[in-house]
C-alpha positions as CSV (number, residue, x, y, z in Angstrom):
1,M,-6.4,55.7,22.4
2,G,-4.6,52.8,20.8
3,F,-4.4,54.6,17.4
4,W,-3.4,57.8,19.2
5,T,-0.6,56.0,21.1
6,S,0.6,54.2,18.0
7,G,1.5,57.5,16.3
8,P,4.8,58.2,18.1
9,V,5.7,54.5,18.2
10,I,5.2,54.1,14.4
11,G,7.3,57.3,13.9
12,S,10.1,55.8,16.0
13,L,9.8,52.6,14.1
14,I,10.1,54.4,10.7
15,V,13.2,56.3,12.0
16,S,14.8,53.1,13.2
17,V,14.2,51.3,9.8
18,V,15.5,54.3,7.8
19,G,18.5,54.6,10.0
20,T,19.3,50.9,9.7
21,A,19.0,51.1,5.9
22,T,21.1,54.3,5.5
23,I,23.7,54.2,8.2
24,P,26.6,51.7,7.6
25,A,28.1,49.6,10.4
26,V,31.4,51.6,10.1
27,V,31.3,55.3,9.5
28,N,34.5,56.8,8.1
29,D,33.2,60.3,7.2
30,P,32.9,62.4,10.4
31,R,30.2,64.5,8.6
32,F,28.1,61.6,7.7
33,W,25.5,62.5,10.3
34,T,24.3,65.4,8.1
35,H,23.0,62.8,5.7
36,E,20.3,61.8,8.2
37,Y,19.2,65.4,8.6
38,R,18.7,65.7,4.9
39,I,16.5,62.6,4.9
40,C,14.4,64.1,7.8
41,G,14.1,67.4,5.9
42,I,12.9,65.6,2.7
43,A,10.3,63.6,4.7
44,G,9.1,66.8,6.4
45,L,8.6,68.6,3.1
46,V,6.7,65.6,1.7
47,V,4.3,65.6,4.7
48,F,3.9,69.4,4.4
49,V,2.9,69.1,0.8
50,I,0.4,66.3,1.6
51,A,-1.1,68.4,4.5
52,L,-1.2,71.5,2.3
53,I,-3.2,69.7,-0.4
54,G,-5.3,67.4,1.8
55,L,-6.2,69.5,4.8
56,K,-9.0,72.0,4.3
57,E,-10.0,74.7,6.8
58,L,-13.7,75.4,7.4
59,S,-15.1,78.7,6.2
60,P,-15.7,81.3,9.0
61,A,-19.4,81.1,8.6
62,L,-19.5,77.3,8.8
63,R,-17.0,77.3,11.7
64,D,-19.3,79.8,13.6
65,Q,-22.3,77.6,12.8
66,L,-20.5,74.5,14.1
67,M,-19.4,76.2,17.3
68,V,-23.0,77.4,18.0
69,T,-24.3,73.9,17.3
70,L,-21.8,72.3,19.7
71,R,-22.7,74.9,22.4
72,D,-26.4,74.3,21.9
73,R,-25.8,70.5,22.1
74,A,-23.9,71.0,25.4
75,L,-26.7,73.2,26.8
76,I,-29.3,70.6,25.8
77,E,-27.4,67.8,27.4
78,A,-26.9,69.9,30.6
79,K,-30.6,70.8,30.8
80,A,-31.5,67.1,30.3
81,K,-29.4,66.4,33.4
82,G,-31.1,69.2,35.3
83,L,-28.2,71.6,35.1
84,T,-28.6,75.3,34.4
85,E,-26.1,77.4,32.5
86,A,-25.0,78.9,35.8
87,D,-24.3,75.3,37.0
88,I,-22.1,74.7,34.0
89,E,-20.2,77.9,34.6
90,A,-19.6,76.9,38.2
91,A,-18.4,73.4,37.1
92,L,-15.7,75.0,35.0
93,R,-14.3,77.1,37.9
94,H,-11.1,75.9,39.6
95,P,-10.4,73.0,37.2
96,F,-7.1,71.9,38.8
97,R,-8.6,72.0,42.3
98,Q,-11.3,69.7,41.1
99,L,-9.0,67.1,39.5
100,L,-6.0,67.1,41.9
101,K,-7.4,64.1,43.7
102,P,-5.8,60.8,44.7
103,D,-7.3,58.7,42.0
104,V,-6.0,61.1,39.3
105,I,-2.6,61.8,40.8
106,I,-1.7,58.3,41.9
107,S,-2.8,56.8,38.5
108,S,-0.7,59.4,36.6
109,F,2.3,58.8,38.9
110,A,2.1,55.0,38.4
111,V,2.1,55.1,34.6
112,S,4.8,57.7,34.7
113,I,7.0,55.3,36.6
114,M,6.2,52.6,34.1
115,L,7.2,54.8,31.1
116,A,10.3,56.0,33.0
117,D,11.4,52.4,33.4
118,L,11.0,52.0,29.6
119,L,13.3,55.0,29.1
120,H,15.8,53.5,31.5
121,V,15.8,50.2,29.5
122,G,16.5,52.2,26.4
123,R,19.5,53.8,28.1
124,V,20.8,50.4,29.2
125,Q,20.4,49.1,25.7
126,R,22.6,51.9,24.4
127,D,25.2,51.1,27.1
128,L,25.4,47.5,26.0
129,P,27.3,47.9,22.7
130,D,28.1,44.2,22.5
131,H,24.4,43.4,22.0
132,R,24.2,45.9,19.1
133,V,27.4,44.7,17.5
134,R,26.2,41.1,17.6
135,V,23.0,42.0,16.0
136,L,24.6,44.0,13.2
137,A,27.2,41.3,12.6
138,Q,24.4,38.8,12.0
139,G,22.8,41.1,9.4
140,R,19.3,40.8,10.9
141,Q,16.7,43.3,11.9
142,R,17.5,45.2,15.1
143,P,15.7,44.0,18.2
144,G,14.6,47.6,18.8
145,Q,12.6,47.5,15.6
146,L,10.9,44.4,16.7
147,E,10.2,46.0,20.0
148,L,8.5,49.0,18.4
149,G,6.6,46.7,16.0
150,F,5.2,44.6,18.9
151,N,4.2,47.8,20.8
152,V,2.2,49.1,17.8
153,I,0.4,45.7,17.5
154,A,-0.3,45.7,21.3
155,V,-1.7,49.2,21.7
156,I,-4.1,48.9,18.8
157,L,-5.2,45.3,19.3
158,I,-5.6,45.5,23.1
159,G,-7.5,48.8,22.7
160,I,-10.0,47.1,20.5
161,I,-10.3,44.1,22.8
162,S,-10.6,46.3,25.9
163,D,-13.4,48.2,24.3
164,R,-15.1,45.0,23.3
165,F,-15.1,43.5,26.8
166,R,-15.5,47.0,28.5
167,V,-12.9,46.2,31.1
168,R,-9.6,48.0,31.8
169,K,-7.9,46.8,35.0
170,P,-7.3,43.1,34.0
171,F,-5.3,44.2,30.9
172,M,-3.5,46.8,33.0
173,V,-2.4,44.2,35.5
174,I,-1.4,41.6,32.9
175,G,0.6,44.1,30.9
176,G,2.2,45.7,34.0
177,V,3.4,42.3,35.4
178,L,4.7,41.1,32.0
179,G,6.6,44.4,31.5
180,A,8.1,44.4,35.0
181,V,9.2,40.8,34.7
182,M,10.8,41.4,31.3
183,V,12.6,44.5,32.5
184,V,14.3,42.5,35.2
185,V,15.1,39.7,32.8
186,Y,16.6,42.1,30.3
187,L,18.7,44.0,32.8
188,E,20.1,40.7,34.0
189,Q,21.8,40.3,30.7
190,A,24.2,43.1,31.4
191,G,27.7,41.7,31.1
192,H,26.5,38.5,29.3
193,H,26.3,37.7,25.6
194,P,22.7,36.7,24.8
195,G,22.0,35.5,21.3
196,Y,20.0,37.4,18.7
197,Y,16.7,35.5,19.2
198,S,17.0,35.7,23.0
199,L,17.5,39.5,22.9
200,A,14.7,40.0,20.3
201,L,12.3,37.9,22.3
202,M,13.0,39.8,25.6
203,L,12.5,43.2,24.0
204,A,9.4,42.0,22.1
205,L,7.7,40.7,25.2
206,L,8.7,43.8,27.2
207,S,7.2,46.1,24.6
208,L,4.1,43.9,24.3
209,G,3.6,44.1,28.0
210,L,3.9,47.9,28.0
211,G,1.4,48.1,25.1
212,I,-1.1,45.8,26.9
213,A,-0.9,48.0,30.0
214,Y,-0.7,51.5,28.5
215,T,-3.8,51.7,26.2
216,P,-6.3,50.4,28.8
217,W,-4.8,52.7,31.3
218,M,-5.2,55.7,29.0
219,A,-8.9,54.9,28.5
220,S,-9.3,54.3,32.2
221,F,-7.7,57.6,33.1
222,T,-9.9,59.6,30.8
223,E,-13.0,57.8,32.2
224,T,-11.8,58.6,35.7
225,V,-11.5,62.3,34.8
226,E,-14.8,62.2,33.0
227,A,-16.5,60.8,36.1
228,R,-15.4,63.8,38.1
229,N,-16.1,66.4,35.4
230,P,-16.7,65.6,31.7
231,A,-15.8,69.2,30.8
232,L,-12.2,68.9,32.2
233,I,-10.8,66.1,30.1
234,A,-8.1,68.4,28.7
235,T,-7.2,69.5,32.2
236,G,-6.8,66.0,33.4
237,L,-4.5,65.2,30.5
238,A,-2.5,68.3,31.4
239,I,-2.1,67.1,35.0
240,W,-0.9,63.7,33.7
241,G,1.6,65.4,31.3
242,W,2.9,67.6,34.1
243,I,3.4,64.6,36.4
244,I,5.1,62.4,33.8
245,R,7.6,65.1,33.0
246,I,8.5,65.6,36.6
247,V,9.0,61.9,37.1
248,V,11.1,61.5,34.0
249,F,13.2,64.5,34.9
250,A,13.8,63.2,38.4
251,A,14.6,59.7,37.0
252,Y,17.2,61.2,34.6
253,L,18.8,63.1,37.5
254,C,19.2,59.8,39.4
255,L,20.1,57.7,36.5
256,P,23.9,58.6,36.4
257,L,24.1,57.4,40.0
258,V,23.1,53.9,38.8
259,I,24.4,53.7,35.3
260,N,27.6,55.5,34.5
261,S,27.5,57.4,31.3
262,V,31.2,58.0,30.8
263,T,33.7,55.7,29.2
264,P,36.2,53.6,31.2
265,L,38.9,55.8,29.9
266,V,37.5,58.7,31.9
267,N,37.0,56.6,35.1
268,Y,40.5,54.9,34.9
269,G,42.4,57.7,33.1
270,A,45.2,57.7,35.7
271,Q,45.6,54.0,35.6
272,V,45.6,53.9,31.8
273,Q,48.3,56.6,31.7
274,A,50.4,54.6,34.1
275,Y,50.1,51.4,32.0
276,A,50.9,53.4,28.9
277,T,54.1,54.7,30.5
278,Q,55.1,51.3,31.9
279,Y,54.5,49.3,28.7
280,K,55.5,52.0,26.3
281,G,57.8,49.7,24.3
282,E,55.2,47.0,24.0
283,I,52.5,49.4,22.9
284,A,54.8,50.9,20.3
285,F,55.6,47.3,19.0
286,A,51.9,46.4,18.8
287,T,51.2,49.7,17.0
288,T,53.9,49.2,14.3
289,H,53.3,45.4,13.9
290,P,49.6,44.8,13.8
291,T,50.0,41.6,11.7
292,V,52.2,40.0,14.4
293,V,49.7,41.0,17.1
294,A,46.8,39.6,15.1
295,A,48.7,36.3,14.6
296,A,49.5,36.2,18.3
297,Q,45.9,36.6,19.3
298,K,45.1,33.5,17.3
299,V,47.4,31.3,19.4
300,P,45.2,28.8,21.4
301,P,45.2,29.4,25.2
302,P,46.7,25.9,26.0
303,V,49.7,26.7,23.9
304,I,50.2,30.0,25.7
305,A,49.8,28.2,29.1
306,T,52.4,25.6,28.1
307,A,54.8,28.4,27.0
308,Q,54.4,30.2,30.3
309,K,55.5,27.0,32.2
310,I,58.9,26.9,30.4
311,P,61.7,27.9,32.9
312,P,63.3,31.3,32.3
313,N,66.8,29.8,32.0
314,I,65.6,27.6,29.1
315,T,64.0,30.6,27.4
316,A,67.2,32.6,27.8
317,T,69.2,29.8,26.3
318,A,66.9,29.5,23.4
319,Q,67.2,33.2,22.7
320,K,71.0,32.8,22.4
321,I,70.7,30.2,19.6
322,P,72.2,31.7,16.4
323,P,69.9,32.4,13.4
324,D,71.7,29.8,11.2
325,V,70.9,27.0,13.7
326,L,67.3,28.1,13.8
327,A,67.2,28.0,10.0
328,I,68.4,24.4,10.1
329,V,65.7,23.5,12.7
330,Q,63.0,25.0,10.5
331,K,64.2,23.3,7.4
332,D,65.1,19.9,8.7
333,G,62.9,19.8,11.8
334,T,61.5,16.3,11.0
335,Q,65.0,14.8,10.6
336,L,66.2,16.4,13.8
337,A,63.2,14.9,15.6
338,N,64.0,11.5,14.2
339,A,67.6,11.9,15.1
340,Q,66.6,12.3,18.8
341,K,64.1,9.5,18.5
342,F,66.5,7.0,17.0
343,A,69.6,8.1,18.7
344,P,70.7,4.6,20.0
345,E,70.2,3.1,16.5
346,L,72.1,5.9,14.8
347,A,74.9,5.5,17.4
348,V,75.3,1.8,16.4
349,I,75.3,2.6,12.7
350,Q,77.8,5.4,13.2
351,A,80.1,3.0,15.2
352,H,79.9,0.2,12.6
353,P,79.5,1.9,9.2
354,A,81.1,-0.9,7.1
355,L,79.0,-3.5,8.7
356,F,75.7,-1.7,8.0
357,T,76.8,-0.8,4.5
358,K,77.3,-4.4,3.8
359,L,73.9,-5.3,5.4
360,A,72.2,-2.6,3.1
361,T,73.3,-4.6,0.0
362,Y,70.8,-7.3,0.9
363,K,67.3,-6.4,-0.3
364,N,65.7,-9.4,1.4
365,P,66.6,-9.7,5.1
366,A,66.0,-13.5,4.8
367,S,69.0,-13.8,2.5
368,I,71.4,-12.3,5.0
369,P,74.0,-15.0,6.1
370,P,73.5,-16.1,9.7
371,A,77.1,-15.2,10.5
372,L,76.6,-11.6,9.4
373,V,73.3,-11.4,11.3
374,N,75.1,-12.6,14.5
375,Q,77.8,-10.1,14.0
376,A,75.2,-7.3,13.6
377,I,73.4,-8.4,16.8
378,A,76.7,-8.4,18.7
379,A,77.6,-4.9,17.4
380,A,74.2,-3.6,18.5
381,G,74.7,-4.7,22.0
382,G,74.1,-8.5,21.8
383,G,71.2,-10.6,22.9
384,A,67.7,-9.2,23.1
385,K,69.0,-5.6,23.2
386,G,70.9,-6.0,19.9
387,L,67.9,-7.8,18.3
388,K,65.6,-4.9,19.3
389,V,68.0,-2.3,17.9
390,L,68.2,-4.1,14.5
391,T,64.4,-4.6,14.5
392,T,63.9,-0.8,15.0
393,I,66.4,0.0,12.2
394,S,64.6,-2.3,9.8
395,A,61.1,-1.0,10.7
396,N,62.1,2.7,10.4
397,Q,64.6,2.5,7.6
398,A,63.1,5.4,5.7
399,A,63.3,7.8,8.6
400,I,66.8,6.8,9.6
401,T,68.0,7.1,6.0
402,G,66.6,10.6,5.9
403,V,68.6,11.6,9.0
404,I,71.8,10.1,7.5
405,A,71.1,11.9,4.2
406,V,70.8,15.3,5.9
407,A,74.0,14.6,7.9
408,L,75.9,13.6,4.8
409,T,74.7,16.7,2.9
410,C,75.9,19.0,5.7
411,R,79.2,17.2,5.9
412,R,79.9,17.3,2.1
413,S,78.7,20.9,1.4
414,P,81.4,23.5,2.3
415,R,78.8,26.2,2.3
416,T,76.5,24.5,4.7
417,R,79.1,22.7,6.9
418,R,79.4,25.7,9.2
419,T,75.7,26.0,9.5
420,C,75.1,22.3,10.2
421,R,77.7,22.2,12.9
422,P,76.7,24.1,16.1
423,S,79.0,26.8,17.4
424,P,81.0,26.1,20.5
425,R,78.8,28.5,22.5
426,T,75.7,26.6,21.4
427,R,77.3,23.2,22.0
428,R,78.0,24.3,25.6
429,S,74.4,25.5,26.0
């Protein structure tokens, strides 16, 4: 049963691996999907050739001999059990009536619910695109491939172990509980951003639990049917196939009530249209200036929060500043900041230019005559205040000199004099 179950799983794993290797993350050609059908067609032709060469049909005579041998074997086994050919014919009558019993129906229904949950998890996985994008961005193997790989290992390995210990139910309980727990854990990730290893581990454990439960159940189900009538194994599997299709069909009818399958644009179409009309200008600007939008999205949130706290009147005043003034701010921003920082010191220098020009001729402050020092202290405000101003000028001589140099450049250049001097409107602002 393990090898039989692994067939579809291995097929799905191969399809997933081939799709990952051949489908790029971004598909620009709308007809690219036909490429996958070509791959499927080539694979089908290869398998057909292998089957055509490798499979051999028995000759009619040998087939008739084999059928007679099997029939004789069945008659011998029946006679050994004390059954006549009439009893065998009677045992084959009303096959569905014989097997439509609680142990067969309830078991089929339970495993159908388990497999339907697996299909639902697959649907949720498709509805969580952020998971898939994160995995593709990291260039690793998709968690779905790990899921199928663990399932293949589980169905084969647990089938061998179950046959070795000749028990079914403990494996069914362990696998069912593990699968149910991992389904809940996985669905709890909706709306969150689990990492690659967390997602891969959840899917691997989920698939492992389902594999642990399913193979022993399959063996137990056939044994249950065989206990009722060994000749009706195929009928029992038909009943299970009938029940699982009904359960999956009903589940898919109810699934849209739980998980919406349409995009938010369909759900909120009217609201999106209203926003598109209300912010038509903003949308047009964002469409025509993608570089500006991209740069704006990189602005840290604290900077945006600070900008939002600026009063509207200040923002309106800033918008009225002429471009030539903004050019000066961008070019001589450091000097303008220093001009505000050392405004008291610059005011003293501006009021006594001859005095500070004379002080500048002394390279060593210790060589300045005491009378000149006292005169400078008095010009700066006298006492401790004057001494503090002179100390600040001496400690920040380079920054103050830079401010004076920019001011002299603006004053001497006829071309930049108009730019350096704010307009009356800006001065009033």
